[in-house]
C-alpha positions as a Markdown table, in Angstrom:
| # | Residue | x | y | z |
|---|---|---|---|---|
| 1 | Met | 139.2 | 91.0 | 100.7 |
| 2 | Asp | 138.8 | 90.5 | 97.0 |
| 3 | Leu | 137.1 | 93.8 | 96.3 |
| 4 | Ile | 136.4 | 96.9 | 98.5 |
| 5 | Ile | 134.1 | 99.8 | 97.7 |
| 6 | Arg | 135.4 | 102.9 | 99.6 |
| 7 | Arg | 133.5 | 106.0 | 100.8 |
| 8 | Ala | 130.0 | 104.8 | 99.9 |
| 9 | Ala | 126.7 | 106.4 | 101.0 |
| 10 | Leu | 124.4 | 103.7 | 102.2 |
| 11 | Gln | 120.7 | 104.0 | 102.8 |
| 12 | Gly | 119.8 | 104.0 | 106.5 |
| 13 | Arg | 123.4 | 104.6 | 107.7 |
| 14 | Glu | 124.9 | 107.9 | 108.7 |
| 15 | Gly | 128.2 | 109.0 | 107.1 |
| 16 | Leu | 130.2 | 107.1 | 104.5 |
| 17 | His | 131.2 | 103.5 | 104.7 |
| 18 | Asp | 133.4 | 100.9 | 103.1 |
| 19 | Val | 132.0 | 97.7 | 101.8 |
| 20 | Gly | 134.3 | 94.7 | 101.7 |
| 21 | Ile | 133.6 | 91.7 | 99.4 |
| 22 | Arg | 135.2 | 88.2 | 99.7 |
| 23 | Gly | 134.3 | 85.7 | 97.0 |
| 24 | Asp | 130.6 | 86.2 | 96.2 |
| 25 | Arg | 129.7 | 87.5 | 99.7 |
| 26 | Ile | 129.6 | 90.9 | 101.5 |
| 27 | Ala | 132.3 | 90.3 | 104.2 |
| 28 | Ala | 132.4 | 93.7 | 106.0 |
| 29 | Ile | 130.6 | 97.0 | 106.2 |
| 30 | Ala | 132.4 | 99.7 | 108.3 |
| 31 | Pro | 133.3 | 103.4 | 108.3 |
| 32 | Gln | 136.8 | 102.3 | 107.3 |
| 33 | Ile | 138.0 | 98.8 | 106.5 |
| 34 | Pro | 141.8 | 98.4 | 107.2 |
| 35 | Asp | 142.3 | 95.6 | 104.7 |
| 36 | Arg | 143.5 | 96.1 | 101.2 |
| 37 | Ala | 142.1 | 94.4 | 98.1 |
| 38 | Pro | 143.3 | 93.7 | 94.5 |
| 39 | Arg | 140.7 | 96.1 | 93.3 |
| 40 | Glu | 139.2 | 99.1 | 95.2 |
| 41 | Ile | 136.4 | 101.3 | 94.0 |
| 42 | Asp | 136.2 | 104.9 | 95.3 |
| 43 | Ala | 132.5 | 105.7 | 95.5 |
| 44 | Thr | 133.4 | 109.3 | 96.3 |
| 45 | Gly | 130.3 | 109.7 | 98.5 |
| 46 | Asp | 127.9 | 108.3 | 96.0 |
| 47 | Leu | 125.1 | 105.9 | 96.7 |
| 48 | Val | 125.6 | 102.1 | 96.8 |
| 49 | Thr | 122.6 | 99.8 | 97.0 |
| 50 | Pro | 121.7 | 96.2 | 96.4 |
| 51 | Ala | 121.4 | 95.4 | 92.7 |
| 52 | Leu | 118.2 | 96.4 | 91.0 |
| 53 | Ile | 115.4 | 93.8 | 90.4 |
| 54 | Glu | 113.3 | 93.7 | 87.3 |
| 55 | Thr | 110.1 | 92.0 | 88.3 |
| 56 | His | 108.1 | 92.3 | 85.1 |
| 57 | Ile | 109.5 | 92.1 | 81.6 |
| 58 | His | 108.6 | 90.2 | 78.4 |
| 59 | Leu | 111.9 | 89.0 | 77.0 |
| 60 | Asp | 110.4 | 86.9 | 74.3 |
| 61 | Ala | 108.9 | 90.0 | 72.7 |
| 62 | Ala | 111.8 | 92.4 | 73.4 |
| 63 | Leu | 113.3 | 94.3 | 70.5 |
| 64 | Thr | 110.6 | 93.3 | 68.0 |
| 65 | Val | 109.2 | 96.8 | 67.4 |
| 66 | Gly | 108.0 | 97.2 | 63.8 |
| 67 | Gln | 108.0 | 93.4 | 63.2 |
| 68 | Pro | 106.0 | 92.6 | 61.2 |
| 69 | Arg | 104.4 | 96.1 | 61.4 |
| 70 | His | 104.2 | 99.0 | 63.7 |
| 71 | Asn | 101.4 | 99.6 | 66.2 |
| 72 | Arg | 99.7 | 102.5 | 64.5 |
| 73 | Thr | 97.1 | 103.1 | 67.2 |
| 74 | Gly | 99.5 | 102.4 | 70.1 |
| 75 | Ser | 96.8 | 100.4 | 71.8 |
| 76 | Leu | 97.1 | 97.2 | 73.9 |
| 77 | Phe | 94.8 | 95.3 | 71.7 |
| 78 | Glu | 96.6 | 96.2 | 68.4 |
| 79 | Gly | 99.8 | 95.2 | 70.2 |
| 80 | Ile | 98.4 | 91.8 | 71.0 |
| 81 | Glu | 97.3 | 91.4 | 67.4 |
| 82 | Ile | 100.7 | 92.3 | 66.1 |
| 83 | Trp | 102.4 | 89.9 | 68.6 |
| 84 | Gly | 100.0 | 87.1 | 67.4 |
| 85 | Glu | 101.5 | 87.7 | 63.9 |
| 86 | Arg | 105.1 | 87.9 | 65.0 |
| 87 | Val | 104.9 | 84.7 | 67.1 |
| 88 | Lys | 104.4 | 82.7 | 63.8 |
| 89 | Ser | 108.0 | 83.6 | 62.8 |
| 90 | Leu | 109.7 | 83.0 | 66.1 |
| 91 | Thr | 112.7 | 80.8 | 66.0 |
| 92 | His | 114.9 | 79.5 | 68.8 |
| 93 | Glu | 117.9 | 81.6 | 67.9 |
| 94 | Asp | 115.8 | 84.7 | 67.3 |
| 95 | Val | 114.4 | 84.6 | 70.9 |
| 96 | Lys | 117.8 | 83.8 | 72.4 |
| 97 | Arg | 119.5 | 86.6 | 70.6 |
| 98 | Arg | 117.0 | 89.3 | 71.4 |
| 99 | Ala | 116.5 | 88.1 | 75.0 |
| 100 | Thr | 120.3 | 88.1 | 75.6 |
| 101 | Thr | 120.7 | 91.5 | 74.2 |
| 102 | Ala | 117.9 | 92.9 | 76.4 |
| 103 | Leu | 119.5 | 91.2 | 79.5 |
| 104 | Lys | 122.8 | 92.9 | 78.7 |
| 105 | Trp | 121.0 | 96.2 | 78.6 |
| 106 | Met | 119.5 | 95.6 | 81.9 |
| 107 | Leu | 122.8 | 94.4 | 83.4 |
| 108 | Ala | 124.4 | 97.7 | 82.3 |
| 109 | Asn | 121.5 | 99.4 | 84.2 |
| 110 | Gly | 122.3 | 97.6 | 87.4 |
| 111 | Val | 119.8 | 94.7 | 87.2 |
| 112 | Thr | 120.9 | 91.2 | 88.3 |
| 113 | Tyr | 117.5 | 89.7 | 89.0 |
| 114 | Val | 114.9 | 89.4 | 86.3 |
| 115 | Arg | 111.4 | 87.9 | 86.1 |
| 116 | Thr | 110.3 | 87.5 | 82.5 |
| 117 | His | 106.9 | 86.4 | 81.2 |
| 118 | Val | 107.0 | 84.1 | 78.2 |
| 119 | Asp | 104.0 | 83.4 | 76.0 |
| 120 | Val | 103.1 | 79.8 | 76.1 |
| 121 | Cys | 100.2 | 80.0 | 73.7 |
| 122 | Asp | 102.3 | 78.2 | 71.1 |
| 123 | Pro | 102.1 | 74.5 | 70.7 |
| 124 | Ser | 105.8 | 74.3 | 70.0 |
| 125 | Leu | 106.7 | 76.4 | 73.0 |
| 126 | Thr | 109.6 | 77.8 | 71.0 |
| 127 | Ala | 110.1 | 80.9 | 73.2 |
| 128 | Leu | 110.0 | 79.0 | 76.4 |
| 129 | Gln | 112.6 | 76.5 | 75.3 |
| 130 | Ala | 114.9 | 79.3 | 74.2 |
| 131 | Leu | 114.5 | 81.2 | 77.5 |
| 132 | Leu | 115.1 | 78.1 | 79.5 |
| 133 | Glu | 118.5 | 77.9 | 77.8 |
| 134 | Val | 119.2 | 81.6 | 78.3 |
| 135 | Arg | 118.4 | 81.1 | 82.1 |
| 136 | Glu | 121.2 | 78.6 | 82.3 |
| 137 | Glu | 123.6 | 80.6 | 80.2 |
| 138 | Val | 123.3 | 83.8 | 82.3 |
| 139 | Ala | 123.1 | 82.1 | 85.7 |
| 140 | Asp | 126.5 | 83.2 | 86.9 |
| 141 | Val | 125.5 | 86.9 | 86.3 |
| 142 | Ile | 121.7 | 87.2 | 86.4 |
| 143 | Thr | 119.1 | 85.2 | 88.3 |
| 144 | Leu | 116.3 | 84.7 | 85.7 |
| 145 | Gln | 112.8 | 83.6 | 86.7 |
| 146 | Ile | 110.5 | 82.5 | 83.9 |
| 147 | Val | 106.7 | 82.9 | 84.1 |
| 148 | Ala | 104.5 | 80.6 | 82.0 |
| 149 | Phe | 102.3 | 83.3 | 80.5 |
| 150 | Pro | 99.1 | 82.4 | 78.5 |
| 151 | Gln | 99.0 | 85.6 | 76.4 |
| 152 | Gln | 95.7 | 84.5 | 74.7 |
| 153 | Gly | 94.1 | 83.1 | 77.8 |
| 154 | Ile | 94.3 | 79.6 | 79.4 |
| 155 | Tyr | 90.8 | 78.8 | 78.1 |
| 156 | Ser | 90.4 | 81.1 | 75.1 |
| 157 | Phe | 93.3 | 79.4 | 73.4 |
| 158 | Pro | 93.1 | 75.8 | 72.3 |
| 159 | Asn | 94.7 | 73.4 | 74.8 |
| 160 | Gly | 95.8 | 76.3 | 76.9 |
| 161 | Glu | 95.7 | 74.4 | 80.2 |
| 162 | Gln | 97.8 | 71.6 | 78.7 |
| 163 | Leu | 100.3 | 74.0 | 77.4 |
| 164 | Met | 100.6 | 75.6 | 80.9 |
| 165 | Thr | 101.2 | 72.2 | 82.4 |
| 166 | Arg | 103.8 | 71.4 | 79.8 |
| 167 | Ala | 105.6 | 74.7 | 80.5 |
| 168 | Leu | 105.8 | 74.0 | 84.2 |
| 169 | Glu | 107.1 | 70.4 | 83.6 |
| 170 | Met | 109.7 | 71.8 | 81.3 |
| 171 | Gly | 111.0 | 74.1 | 84.1 |
| 172 | Ala | 109.0 | 77.4 | 84.2 |
| 173 | Asp | 109.5 | 78.9 | 87.6 |
| 174 | Val | 106.2 | 80.8 | 88.0 |
| 175 | Val | 102.6 | 80.3 | 86.9 |
| 176 | Gly | 101.0 | 83.1 | 85.0 |
| 177 | Gly | 97.5 | 84.0 | 83.9 |
| 178 | Ile | 95.4 | 86.7 | 82.2 |
| 179 | Pro | 91.8 | 86.4 | 83.4 |
| 180 | His | 90.6 | 89.7 | 82.0 |
| 181 | Tyr | 91.6 | 88.8 | 78.5 |
| 182 | Glu | 89.6 | 85.6 | 78.4 |
| 183 | Trp | 86.5 | 85.6 | 76.2 |
| 184 | Thr | 84.0 | 85.3 | 79.0 |
| 185 | Arg | 83.7 | 86.0 | 82.7 |
| 186 | Glu | 83.4 | 82.3 | 83.4 |
| 187 | Tyr | 86.6 | 81.6 | 81.4 |
| 188 | Gly | 88.4 | 84.4 | 83.4 |
| 189 | Glu | 87.4 | 82.8 | 86.7 |
| 190 | Arg | 88.6 | 79.4 | 85.5 |
| 191 | Asp | 91.9 | 81.1 | 84.5 |
| 192 | Val | 92.5 | 82.4 | 88.0 |
| 193 | Arg | 91.5 | 79.1 | 89.7 |
| 194 | Thr | 93.6 | 77.0 | 87.4 |
| 195 | Ala | 96.7 | 79.2 | 87.7 |
| 196 | Leu | 96.6 | 79.1 | 91.5 |
| 197 | Arg | 95.8 | 75.4 | 91.5 |
| 198 | Leu | 98.9 | 74.7 | 89.3 |
| 199 | Ala | 101.0 | 76.9 | 91.6 |
| 200 | Ala | 100.0 | 74.8 | 94.6 |
| 201 | Glu | 100.4 | 71.5 | 92.8 |
| 202 | Tyr | 103.8 | 72.3 | 91.4 |
| 203 | Asp | 105.0 | 74.3 | 94.4 |
| 204 | Arg | 105.6 | 77.5 | 92.4 |
| 205 | Gln | 104.9 | 81.2 | 92.8 |
| 206 | Ala | 102.1 | 82.7 | 90.7 |
| 207 | Asp | 102.2 | 86.1 | 88.9 |
| 208 | Leu | 99.0 | 86.9 | 86.9 |
| 209 | His | 98.3 | 89.8 | 84.6 |
| 210 | Cys | 95.2 | 90.8 | 86.4 |
| 211 | Asp | 92.5 | 93.4 | 85.4 |
| 212 | Glu | 94.8 | 95.2 | 83.0 |
| 213 | Thr | 91.9 | 97.2 | 81.5 |
| 214 | Asp | 90.0 | 100.4 | 82.1 |
| 215 | Asp | 86.8 | 98.4 | 82.6 |
| 216 | Asp | 85.6 | 99.0 | 86.2 |
| 217 | Gln | 83.7 | 95.8 | 86.0 |
| 218 | Ser | 86.8 | 93.7 | 85.6 |
| 219 | Arg | 87.2 | 92.4 | 89.2 |
| 220 | Phe | 89.2 | 89.2 | 89.1 |
| 221 | Leu | 91.5 | 90.5 | 91.8 |
| 222 | Glu | 89.0 | 89.7 | 94.5 |
| 223 | Leu | 88.9 | 86.1 | 93.3 |
| 224 | Leu | 92.7 | 85.9 | 93.1 |
| 225 | Ala | 92.9 | 87.0 | 96.8 |
| 226 | Ala | 90.2 | 84.4 | 97.7 |
| 227 | Glu | 92.0 | 81.6 | 96.0 |
| 228 | Thr | 95.3 | 82.6 | 97.5 |
| 229 | Ile | 93.8 | 82.3 | 100.9 |
| 230 | Arg | 91.9 | 79.1 | 100.2 |
| 231 | Leu | 95.1 | 77.3 | 98.9 |
| 232 | Gly | 97.4 | 78.7 | 101.5 |
| 233 | Leu | 99.5 | 80.6 | 99.0 |
| 234 | Gln | 99.9 | 83.9 | 101.0 |
| 235 | Gly | 103.1 | 85.7 | 100.1 |
| 236 | Arg | 103.6 | 83.6 | 96.9 |
| 237 | Val | 101.1 | 85.3 | 94.6 |
| 238 | Thr | 101.5 | 88.5 | 92.6 |
| 239 | Ala | 98.9 | 90.6 | 90.8 |
| 240 | Ser | 100.5 | 92.5 | 87.9 |
| 241 | His | 99.1 | 95.7 | 86.4 |
| 242 | Thr | 95.6 | 95.8 | 88.1 |
| 243 | Thr | 94.9 | 99.0 | 86.2 |
| 244 | Ala | 91.1 | 98.6 | 86.6 |
| 245 | Met | 91.6 | 99.5 | 90.2 |
| 246 | His | 92.1 | 103.1 | 89.0 |
| 247 | Ser | 88.5 | 103.1 | 87.8 |
| 248 | Tyr | 86.8 | 101.3 | 90.8 |
| 249 | Asn | 84.5 | 103.4 | 93.0 |
| 250 | Asn | 86.2 | 104.2 | 96.2 |
| 251 | Ala | 83.9 | 102.2 | 98.4 |
| 252 | Tyr | 84.7 | 99.0 | 96.5 |
| 253 | Ala | 88.4 | 99.8 | 96.3 |
| 254 | Tyr | 88.6 | 100.3 | 100.1 |
| 255 | Arg | 87.1 | 96.9 | 100.7 |
| 256 | Leu | 89.2 | 95.3 | 98.1 |
| 257 | Ile | 92.5 | 96.7 | 99.5 |
| 258 | Arg | 91.7 | 95.2 | 102.9 |
| 259 | Trp | 91.0 | 91.9 | 101.3 |
| 260 | Val | 94.2 | 91.7 | 99.3 |
| 261 | Arg | 96.2 | 92.7 | 102.3 |
| 262 | His | 94.7 | 89.8 | 104.2 |
| 263 | Ala | 95.7 | 87.5 | 101.3 |
| 264 | Gly | 99.3 | 88.8 | 101.3 |
| 265 | Val | 99.2 | 89.5 | 97.5 |
| 266 | His | 102.2 | 91.3 | 96.0 |
| 267 | Phe | 101.5 | 94.0 | 93.4 |
| 268 | Ile | 103.6 | 95.0 | 90.4 |
| 269 | Thr | 102.8 | 98.3 | 88.6 |
| 270 | Asn | 104.2 | 98.9 | 85.1 |
| 271 | Pro | 104.1 | 102.7 | 84.6 |
| 272 | Leu | 105.9 | 102.9 | 81.3 |
| 273 | Asp | 103.5 | 100.7 | 79.4 |
| 274 | Asn | 100.3 | 101.6 | 81.2 |
| 275 | Ala | 101.0 | 105.3 | 80.8 |
| 276 | Val | 100.5 | 104.9 | 77.1 |
| 277 | Leu | 98.1 | 101.9 | 76.9 |
| 278 | Gln | 95.4 | 102.9 | 79.3 |
| 279 | Gly | 92.6 | 105.4 | 78.8 |
| 280 | Arg | 92.5 | 104.6 | 75.1 |
| 281 | Phe | 88.7 | 104.6 | 75.1 |
| 282 | Asp | 88.4 | 107.9 | 76.9 |
| 283 | Ser | 87.8 | 111.3 | 75.5 |
| 284 | Tyr | 88.5 | 113.8 | 78.2 |
| 285 | Pro | 89.4 | 113.6 | 81.0 |
| 286 | Ile | 91.7 | 110.7 | 80.1 |
| 287 | Arg | 92.5 | 108.3 | 82.9 |
| 288 | Arg | 96.0 | 107.7 | 84.0 |
| 289 | Gly | 95.1 | 104.1 | 84.4 |
| 290 | Phe | 97.6 | 103.2 | 87.1 |
| 291 | Thr | 96.7 | 100.9 | 90.1 |
| 292 | Arg | 96.4 | 102.6 | 93.5 |
| 293 | Val | 100.0 | 102.5 | 94.5 |
| 294 | Lys | 99.8 | 105.1 | 97.2 |
| 295 | Glu | 96.8 | 103.5 | 98.9 |
| 296 | Leu | 98.3 | 100.0 | 98.7 |
| 297 | Leu | 101.6 | 101.1 | 100.2 |
| 298 | Ala | 99.7 | 103.1 | 102.9 |
| 299 | Asn | 97.9 | 99.9 | 103.9 |
| 300 | Gly | 101.1 | 97.8 | 104.3 |
| 301 | Ile | 100.8 | 96.0 | 101.0 |
| 302 | Asn | 104.0 | 95.2 | 99.1 |
| 303 | Val | 104.2 | 97.0 | 95.7 |
| 304 | Cys | 107.1 | 97.0 | 93.2 |
| 305 | Ile | 107.7 | 98.5 | 89.8 |
| 306 | Gly | 108.3 | 96.7 | 86.5 |
| 307 | His | 109.6 | 97.9 | 83.1 |
| 308 | Asp | 107.2 | 95.5 | 81.2 |
| 309 | Ser | 108.4 | 96.1 | 77.6 |
| 310 | Ile | 111.5 | 97.0 | 75.7 |
| 311 | Met | 110.9 | 98.1 | 72.1 |
| 312 | Asp | 108.0 | 95.7 | 71.3 |
| 313 | Pro | 104.5 | 95.9 | 69.8 |
| 314 | Trp | 103.1 | 97.5 | 73.0 |
| 315 | Tyr | 105.9 | 99.9 | 73.9 |
| 316 | Pro | 108.3 | 101.2 | 71.2 |
| 317 | Leu | 110.7 | 102.8 | 73.7 |
| 318 | Gly | 112.9 | 101.7 | 76.6 |
| 319 | Val | 116.4 | 100.8 | 77.4 |
| 320 | Gly | 115.7 | 98.3 | 80.2 |
| 321 | Asp | 116.3 | 100.8 | 83.0 |
| 322 | Pro | 114.1 | 100.5 | 86.1 |
| 323 | Leu | 114.9 | 104.1 | 87.1 |
| 324 | Gln | 112.9 | 105.3 | 84.0 |
| 325 | Ala | 109.9 | 103.4 | 85.3 |
| 326 | Cys | 110.4 | 104.9 | 88.8 |
| 327 | Phe | 110.7 | 108.4 | 87.3 |
| 328 | Val | 107.3 | 108.0 | 85.4 |
| 329 | Met | 105.7 | 106.5 | 88.5 |
| 330 | Val | 106.6 | 109.6 | 90.5 |
| 331 | His | 104.7 | 111.7 | 88.0 |
| 332 | Tyr | 101.7 | 109.6 | 87.1 |
| 333 | Gly | 101.3 | 108.3 | 90.7 |
| 334 | Gln | 101.7 | 111.8 | 92.2 |
| 335 | Met | 104.4 | 110.4 | 94.5 |
| 336 | Ser | 106.4 | 113.6 | 94.7 |
| 337 | Gly | 106.2 | 113.9 | 98.5 |
| 338 | Arg | 109.6 | 113.9 | 100.2 |
| 339 | Asp | 109.1 | 110.6 | 102.0 |
| 340 | Glu | 107.6 | 109.0 | 98.8 |
| 341 | Leu | 110.5 | 110.1 | 96.7 |
| 342 | Ala | 113.0 | 108.7 | 99.3 |
| 343 | Thr | 111.4 | 105.3 | 99.2 |
| 344 | Met | 110.8 | 105.1 | 95.4 |
| 345 | Leu | 114.1 | 103.1 | 94.8 |
| 346 | Asp | 112.8 | 100.5 | 97.3 |
| 347 | Leu | 110.2 | 99.5 | 94.7 |
| 348 | Val | 113.0 | 98.1 | 92.4 |
| 349 | Thr | 115.2 | 96.8 | 95.2 |
| 350 | Thr | 114.0 | 95.6 | 98.6 |
| 351 | Arg | 110.3 | 95.5 | 97.9 |
| 352 | Ala | 111.0 | 93.8 | 94.5 |
| 353 | Ala | 113.1 | 91.2 | 96.3 |
| 354 | Ala | 110.2 | 90.2 | 98.5 |
| 355 | Cys | 108.0 | 89.7 | 95.4 |
| 356 | Phe | 110.8 | 87.9 | 93.6 |
| 357 | Gly | 111.6 | 85.7 | 96.5 |
| 358 | Ala | 115.2 | 86.7 | 96.5 |
| 359 | Glu | 116.1 | 85.6 | 100.0 |
| 360 | Asp | 119.9 | 86.0 | 99.7 |
| 361 | Tyr | 119.6 | 89.7 | 98.9 |
| 362 | Gly | 120.5 | 92.9 | 100.5 |
| 363 | Leu | 123.3 | 95.1 | 101.6 |
| 364 | Glu | 124.2 | 93.2 | 104.7 |
| 365 | Val | 127.2 | 91.1 | 105.8 |
| 366 | Gly | 126.8 | 87.6 | 104.6 |
| 367 | Lys | 124.5 | 88.4 | 101.8 |
| 368 | Arg | 125.4 | 87.8 | 98.2 |
| 369 | Ala | 127.4 | 90.7 | 96.8 |
| 370 | Asp | 125.1 | 92.0 | 94.1 |
| 371 | Leu | 125.6 | 95.8 | 94.3 |
| 372 | Val | 125.3 | 99.0 | 92.3 |
| 373 | Val | 127.4 | 102.2 | 92.6 |
| 374 | Phe | 125.3 | 105.1 | 91.4 |
| 375 | Asp | 126.5 | 108.4 | 90.0 |
| 376 | Ala | 124.4 | 110.2 | 92.7 |
| 377 | Pro | 124.7 | 110.6 | 96.5 |
| 378 | Thr | 121.1 | 109.8 | 97.4 |
| 379 | Ala | 118.2 | 107.6 | 96.3 |
| 380 | Val | 116.2 | 110.7 | 95.5 |
| 381 | Asp | 119.0 | 112.1 | 93.3 |
| 382 | Ala | 119.4 | 108.7 | 91.6 |
| 383 | Val | 115.8 | 108.7 | 90.5 |
| 384 | Arg | 115.7 | 112.4 | 89.8 |
| 385 | Thr | 118.7 | 112.4 | 87.5 |
| 386 | Leu | 118.3 | 108.9 | 86.2 |
| 387 | Ala | 121.9 | 108.5 | 87.5 |
| 388 | Ala | 124.3 | 106.3 | 85.6 |
| 389 | Arg | 125.2 | 103.0 | 87.2 |
| 390 | Arg | 129.0 | 103.6 | 87.6 |
| 391 | Val | 129.7 | 100.1 | 88.7 |
| 392 | Val | 127.6 | 96.9 | 88.7 |
| 393 | Ile | 128.7 | 94.0 | 90.8 |
| 394 | Ser | 127.2 | 90.5 | 90.5 |
| 395 | Arg | 128.3 | 87.6 | 92.7 |
| 396 | Gly | 131.2 | 89.6 | 93.9 |
| 397 | Arg | 132.5 | 90.4 | 90.4 |
| 398 | Val | 132.4 | 93.7 | 88.5 |
| 399 | Val | 130.2 | 92.9 | 85.5 |
| 400 | Ala | 129.4 | 96.3 | 84.1 |
| 401 | Glu | 130.8 | 99.9 | 84.3 |
| 402 | Thr | 129.5 | 103.2 | 82.9 |
| 403 | Arg | 131.5 | 106.4 | 82.5 |
| 404 | Pro | 129.1 | 109.1 | 83.8 |
| 405 | Ala | 128.4 | 112.0 | 81.4 |
| 406 | Arg | 129.8 | 115.3 | 82.6 |
| 407 | Ser | 128.7 | 118.8 | 81.3 |
| 408 | Thr | 131.0 | 121.8 | 81.4 |
| 409 | Val | 129.6 | 125.3 | 81.4 |
| 410 | His | 131.7 | 128.2 | 80.1 |
| 411 | Trp | 130.6 | 131.0 | 82.4 |
| 412 | Asn | 132.2 | 134.4 | 82.9 |
| 413 | Gly | 135.5 | 133.2 | 81.5 |
| 414 | Lys | 135.6 | 130.1 | 83.8 |
| 415 | Asp | 134.9 | 126.5 | 83.1 |
| 416 | Glu | 132.6 | 124.8 | 85.6 |
| 417 | Glu | 131.6 | 121.1 | 85.7 |
| 418 | Ile | 127.9 | 120.5 | 86.2 |
| 419 | Arg | 126.5 | 117.4 | 87.9 |
| 420 | Phe | 123.0 | 118.7 | 88.5 |
| 421 | Leu | 123.3 | 118.3 | 92.2 |
| 422 | Ile | 122.9 | 120.9 | 95.0 |
């Protein structure tokens, strides 16, 4: 063995286990592995899971908060306006530098798979070219998928369809779209049809920003499902955000959920951004503006959680930690039931892997050794405490380590270390 994790708590297994790694593969999982390794990590009963997966981020915009100005209203639409101004000053090195920094942040947080959207409403495709280079440069540590994302709309932006095609021919992995942001309903429908046609023609996955609005008449999701079925793309299409579903009447939502289940559409909810962007036109009560995560999961539909933004015109906060997004989802999605809490981590691991298409993923013998050692004994405690990622392993190598913070209470003349566990 090249590396052994000792005394690890594993989801779905009783007691503590050792995990043995040889090369870039998980070679053994047992209550006790008799072999020795050049490096051994004592998990001390803490949780070990497959690496985290970030299914929705915008690396081209990451770390641009305040450039060229701050978002004074905090709204989605002002954010898009500001980004339209910032795009004019993008350079190749600027995008690479910020994207690489953001990826390092995510790696420190246990993420080794990332799907990033990149704005292709730019005739020079500067950001795309930069991120294609980054994808190759980080390939031995992070698997990076690139979505060709038409921020201004495929048909509302001049030559948008041609730019999408160029992006795919240059090497973008996934086809994006944004039907609800197109100027007309007809443009929006063409946006959906074109995105899925391109996915079929180029044999790619599709991941569309879909119905990210509080408008209950924004209903492009039903067309997305129909086109998915018509083109035989079941399991390869993702609907991101879908916040309008929060505002649909229940009768329509019930029918829609059955329809998208039939189509095999994946969903990505982005609680950090949508918690602050939605409900901006409401007085009181103000809508949460999240998609119907509980109902989707209850109906057997795959849902995962994305971070969306890191310090950009839409969201001025964030450190690239999927657990922060999980934590917010628990609150805004009212997913505090014990079973719901216990499965929350799945939305950034195993469920996210299904959406990502990460086939060589999981904590099983023979799978690629991409693992995280948490500073917490259970999945619930990991989310509750936003537990540090003590050790991050990618391709069988330790690529990040964090020294967990420890608090000491001086109580009745004694010193006691506090871990916030019971």
